[in-house]
C-alpha positions as CSV (number, residue, x, y, z in Angstrom):
1,M,-24.7,18.6,3.1
2,V,-22.0,16.0,4.0
3,N,-21.3,13.3,1.5
4,E,-19.1,10.2,1.7
5,E,-16.1,11.9,0.1
6,D,-16.2,14.7,2.7
7,H,-16.3,12.1,5.5
8,Y,-13.4,10.2,3.9
9,Y,-11.1,13.2,3.3
10,I,-11.7,14.6,6.8
11,G,-10.6,11.1,8.0
12,L,-7.4,11.7,6.1
13,A,-7.0,15.1,7.8
14,L,-7.5,13.4,11.1
15,E,-4.7,11.0,10.3
16,E,-2.5,14.0,9.8
17,A,-3.7,15.5,13.1
18,K,-2.6,12.3,14.8
19,K,0.9,12.7,13.4
20,A,1.0,16.2,14.9
21,Y,-0.2,14.8,18.3
22,I,2.6,12.3,18.3
23,E,5.2,15.0,17.7
24,G,3.8,17.2,20.5
25,E,2.1,19.7,18.0
26,V,-1.4,20.9,18.4
27,P,-3.2,18.2,16.5
28,V,-4.6,19.8,13.4
29,G,-4.4,18.2,10.0
30,A,-5.2,19.3,6.5
31,V,-5.7,17.8,3.1
32,V,-6.1,19.4,-0.3
33,V,-8.1,17.5,-3.0
34,H,-8.0,18.5,-6.6
35,D,-9.9,16.8,-9.4
36,G,-10.9,14.0,-7.0
37,R,-7.4,13.2,-5.8
38,V,-5.3,14.1,-2.8
39,I,-2.5,16.5,-3.9
40,A,-1.3,17.6,-0.4
41,E,-1.4,16.5,3.2
42,A,0.0,18.4,6.2
43,Y,-0.2,18.9,9.9
44,N,0.7,21.6,12.3
45,R,4.5,22.1,12.7
46,R,4.8,25.4,14.5
47,E,6.9,23.9,17.3
48,S,9.1,21.7,15.1
49,D,9.7,24.4,12.5
50,K,9.9,27.3,15.1
51,D,7.6,29.1,12.7
52,P,4.3,30.7,13.6
53,T,3.1,30.2,10.0
54,S,3.5,26.5,10.0
55,H,-0.2,25.7,10.4
56,A,-1.5,22.6,8.7
57,E,-3.5,24.6,6.2
58,I,-0.6,26.9,5.2
59,L,1.7,23.9,4.6
60,A,-1.0,21.9,2.7
61,I,-1.7,24.9,0.5
62,R,2.1,25.4,-0.1
63,F,2.5,21.7,-1.0
64,A,-0.5,21.7,-3.3
65,S,0.8,24.8,-5.1
66,Q,4.2,23.1,-5.6
67,R,2.5,19.9,-6.8
68,L,0.4,21.7,-9.4
69,N,3.2,24.1,-10.1
70,R,0.9,27.2,-9.8
71,W,-0.4,29.4,-7.0
72,R,-4.1,29.3,-8.2
73,L,-5.7,26.2,-6.6
74,S,-9.2,26.7,-8.2
75,G,-11.0,23.4,-8.4
76,S,-9.6,22.4,-5.1
77,T,-11.1,21.6,-1.7
78,L,-9.3,22.2,1.5
79,Y,-10.2,19.7,4.3
80,V,-9.1,20.6,7.8
81,T,-9.9,19.2,11.2
82,L,-10.3,22.6,12.9
83,E,-11.8,25.8,11.6
84,P,-9.1,27.9,10.0
85,C,-7.7,31.1,11.7
86,T,-7.6,34.4,9.9
87,M,-4.1,33.7,8.4
88,C,-5.2,30.3,7.0
89,I,-8.5,31.4,5.6
90,G,-6.7,34.3,4.0
91,A,-4.2,32.0,2.4
92,A,-7.1,29.8,1.1
93,I,-8.8,32.8,-0.4
94,L,-5.6,34.1,-2.0
95,A,-5.0,30.6,-3.4
96,R,-8.5,30.7,-4.9
97,I,-9.5,27.5,-3.3
98,D,-13.2,26.8,-4.1
99,R,-14.3,24.9,-1.0
100,L,-13.4,24.5,2.6
101,V,-14.6,21.5,4.7
102,F,-13.7,21.5,8.4
103,G,-14.5,19.4,11.4
104,C,-14.9,21.5,14.5
105,F,-15.3,25.2,15.2
106,D,-12.6,27.2,16.9
107,P,-14.5,29.7,19.2
108,K,-11.2,31.4,20.2
109,G,-9.6,31.9,16.7
110,G,-11.9,30.7,13.9
111,A,-12.4,32.9,10.9
112,A,-14.8,30.8,8.9
113,G,-17.9,31.3,11.0
114,S,-16.9,31.5,14.7
115,L,-15.2,34.8,15.5
116,F,-15.2,36.0,11.9
117,D,-16.5,34.8,8.6
118,I,-13.8,35.9,6.2
119,S,-14.7,33.0,3.8
120,S,-17.8,34.8,2.5
121,D,-16.9,38.5,2.9
122,S,-18.2,40.2,-0.2
123,R,-15.5,42.9,0.0
124,L,-12.9,40.3,-1.1
125,N,-12.3,39.2,-4.7
126,H,-12.9,35.5,-3.9
127,S,-15.1,33.6,-1.6
128,I,-15.0,30.0,-0.5
129,K,-18.0,27.7,0.0
130,V,-17.8,26.3,3.6
131,L,-19.1,23.1,5.0
132,S,-18.6,22.7,8.8
133,G,-19.1,20.0,11.4
134,V,-17.9,17.0,9.4
135,R,-16.8,14.4,11.9
136,E,-17.0,17.2,14.5
137,S,-16.8,15.0,17.6
138,E,-13.7,13.2,16.4
139,C,-12.0,16.4,15.4
140,A,-12.8,18.1,18.7
141,G,-11.9,15.0,20.7
142,I,-8.3,14.8,19.5
143,L,-7.8,18.4,20.5
144,K,-9.4,17.9,23.9
145,D,-7.3,14.8,24.5
146,F,-4.1,16.7,23.5
147,F,-4.7,19.6,25.8
148,K,-5.7,17.3,28.7
149,D,-2.5,15.4,28.2
150,L,-0.5,18.6,28.0
151,R,-2.0,19.9,31.3
152,K,-1.0,16.6,33.0
153,R,2.6,17.1,32.1
């Protein structure tokens, strides 16, 4: 069930996605919230960093760990505009994030319900509660606009 906080924090992730769009990156944004406060924000930087791991989620998890000075992010929620890929959901599980809230599904690479559902795989030592579809049309819209603009160029 979506609450006002989820709606608000996905909005912050959308602001991060807009930064990525402006820089020519695939517009995905992520925010980590711990104990009711934002501790990390990031957006995709694969092109800028020349790094295949510079996904918004990975960067936000890294910044959150640095901010809390620990690798375990229990008590945290990861908000992201697009369903995480296998790498990103894996990082969230390894970081012991409790909850994932995302905007739109990724039918070509999603690993929290679309292609795979790694988030609740009982074979792993941690699972993440997932809420999907928060501000879905806005999150999907920025991606559609980006790829439409890219095809025009």
